[in-house]
Every structure is written in structure tokens, then in C-alpha cells.
C-alpha positions as CSV (number, residue, x, y, z in Angstrom):
1,M,-41.2,-13.4,-12.5
2,T,-44.9,-13.4,-12.0
3,N,-47.4,-15.8,-10.5
4,A,-50.9,-15.1,-9.2
5,G,-50.1,-16.9,-5.9
6,A,-47.1,-14.7,-5.2
7,G,-47.2,-12.6,-2.1
8,A,-43.5,-12.0,-1.8
9,F,-40.5,-11.3,-4.2
10,N,-37.1,-11.1,-2.6
11,I,-34.1,-9.8,-4.5
12,F,-30.4,-9.9,-3.6
13,E,-27.8,-8.0,-5.7
14,G,-24.2,-8.5,-4.9
15,R,-22.0,-5.6,-6.0
16,V,-18.2,-5.0,-6.4
17,R,-17.0,-3.2,-3.3
18,N,-13.8,-1.2,-2.8
19,E,-12.5,-3.3,0.1
20,H,-12.0,-6.9,1.0
21,R,-10.4,-8.2,4.2
22,G,-8.8,-4.9,4.9
23,R,-7.3,-4.4,1.5
24,A,-8.3,-1.6,-0.9
25,V,-9.8,-3.2,-4.1
26,L,-9.5,-1.6,-7.5
27,R,-11.6,-4.0,-9.6
28,L,-12.5,-7.7,-10.0
29,D,-12.3,-10.2,-12.8
30,Y,-14.7,-13.2,-12.6
31,Q,-14.1,-16.4,-14.4
32,A,-16.3,-19.5,-14.5
33,Y,-16.4,-23.0,-15.8
34,T,-19.6,-22.1,-17.7
35,R,-21.1,-25.4,-18.5
36,M,-20.6,-26.8,-15.0
37,A,-21.6,-23.5,-13.4
38,E,-24.9,-23.5,-15.3
39,H,-25.6,-27.1,-14.4
40,E,-24.8,-26.7,-10.7
41,G,-26.6,-23.4,-10.6
42,D,-29.8,-25.1,-12.0
43,K,-29.5,-27.7,-9.2
44,V,-29.2,-25.0,-6.6
45,L,-32.3,-23.2,-7.9
46,A,-34.3,-26.5,-8.0
47,E,-33.3,-27.3,-4.4
48,A,-34.4,-23.8,-3.2
49,I,-37.7,-24.1,-5.0
50,E,-38.3,-27.6,-3.3
51,R,-36.9,-26.7,0.1
52,F,-38.7,-23.4,0.6
53,G,-41.8,-23.9,-1.5
54,L,-40.8,-21.2,-3.9
55,L,-42.9,-20.4,-6.9
56,D,-39.8,-19.5,-8.9
57,A,-36.1,-18.6,-8.4
58,L,-33.5,-17.1,-10.7
59,C,-29.8,-16.3,-10.4
60,L,-27.6,-14.4,-12.8
61,H,-23.8,-14.1,-12.3
62,R,-21.6,-11.9,-14.4
63,V,-18.1,-12.9,-15.6
64,G,-15.2,-10.8,-16.9
65,R,-13.9,-7.5,-15.7
66,L,-16.1,-5.6,-13.2
67,E,-15.5,-2.2,-11.7
68,I,-16.3,-0.9,-8.2
69,G,-20.1,-0.5,-7.7
70,E,-21.1,-2.8,-10.6
71,P,-23.5,-5.6,-9.9
72,A,-21.8,-9.0,-10.0
73,V,-24.6,-11.4,-9.0
74,W,-28.4,-11.2,-8.8
75,V,-30.8,-13.6,-7.1
76,G,-34.6,-13.4,-7.2
77,A,-37.0,-15.6,-5.2
78,L,-40.7,-15.6,-5.7
79,A,-43.0,-17.2,-3.1
80,G,-46.4,-17.1,-1.5
81,H,-45.0,-15.6,1.7
82,R,-42.0,-13.5,2.7
83,D,-40.3,-16.1,5.0
84,A,-40.0,-18.5,2.1
85,S,-38.9,-15.8,-0.2
86,F,-36.2,-14.5,2.1
87,G,-35.0,-18.0,3.0
88,G,-34.9,-19.2,-0.6
89,C,-33.0,-16.1,-1.7
90,R,-30.4,-16.6,1.1
91,Y,-30.1,-20.3,0.3
92,V,-29.4,-19.6,-3.4
93,I,-26.7,-17.0,-2.8
94,D,-25.0,-19.1,-0.1
95,E,-25.0,-22.3,-2.2
96,I,-23.8,-20.5,-5.3
97,K,-20.8,-19.2,-3.4
98,Q,-20.0,-22.7,-2.1
99,R,-20.7,-25.0,-5.0
100,V,-20.6,-23.2,-8.3
101,P,-17.2,-23.1,-10.1
102,I,-16.8,-19.3,-10.2
103,W,-13.5,-17.6,-9.3
104,K,-12.7,-14.0,-8.8
105,R,-9.4,-12.2,-9.1
106,E,-9.2,-9.2,-7.0
107,Y,-7.0,-6.4,-8.2
108,Y,-5.7,-4.2,-5.3
109,V,-4.8,-0.6,-5.2
110,D,-1.2,-1.5,-4.2
111,G,-0.8,-3.3,-7.6
112,E,-1.1,-6.9,-6.3
113,S,-3.9,-9.3,-7.2
114,D,-5.2,-12.6,-5.8
115,W,-7.5,-15.4,-7.0
116,I,-10.4,-16.3,-4.7
117,Q,-12.5,-19.4,-5.1
118,G,-16.1,-19.6,-4.0
119,A,-16.7,-16.1,-5.2
120,G,-20.2,-16.3,-6.5
């Protein structure tokens, strides 16, 4: 992502962690309704660009089996100034988690597992 008017580039990377809500996590499995996820994700990016005056924004979310420490989601927000870049990046990840049809199945060390919606 480049632009001569850019003074700030903010990046968020969400990774698989070994604990969630007090439970030891072994790994995750992400599933998505791909067509709808891409459509809704594009809407979120367009909203962020409009709302925060971003020069560009991008979000990538992985699906399938992910191990502890692996990146699951990446957001980049390019702007003229840092406030817009930080705000836009935060907006994208928050909206992706709420609106995009992505689910994760957490596999716990104790052998149990659980599906969680809004897991972007």
C-alpha cells in the first residue's frame, strides 16, 4: 500500500493465542461463508475509507486450521495522519468481527471444542 499523501500506515495482526476465557486452547479452525464474507468485508473497508478519510484499507482473514502463534487476521489502514490510520484500522477489525460470516472452532487442551461466531 503506497500513496504520496500517506503519512501513516497502521497495521493490526490478530494471532491465535493459547487461552480464551480461562480455557487452554490447543488450536483453531476458521470457517467462512466466503462469498458473503468477501462482499461484507468490502463494504466494511469502503466504510472505513469514507468515515476516516483513509487513502486505502485492506483486510485478510485466514480460514482452516491454525496453530498457536499463527496469524489469523491482518488489517492495514493507510492515511494522511496517524489518528485516521489508527481509527480506520480499529473500525475495520471491530466491524469484521461483528458483521462478516466467519466462525471459529476452538479446540481445548482438555479435548473439548466449541464454535464461536463473530470470530474475525
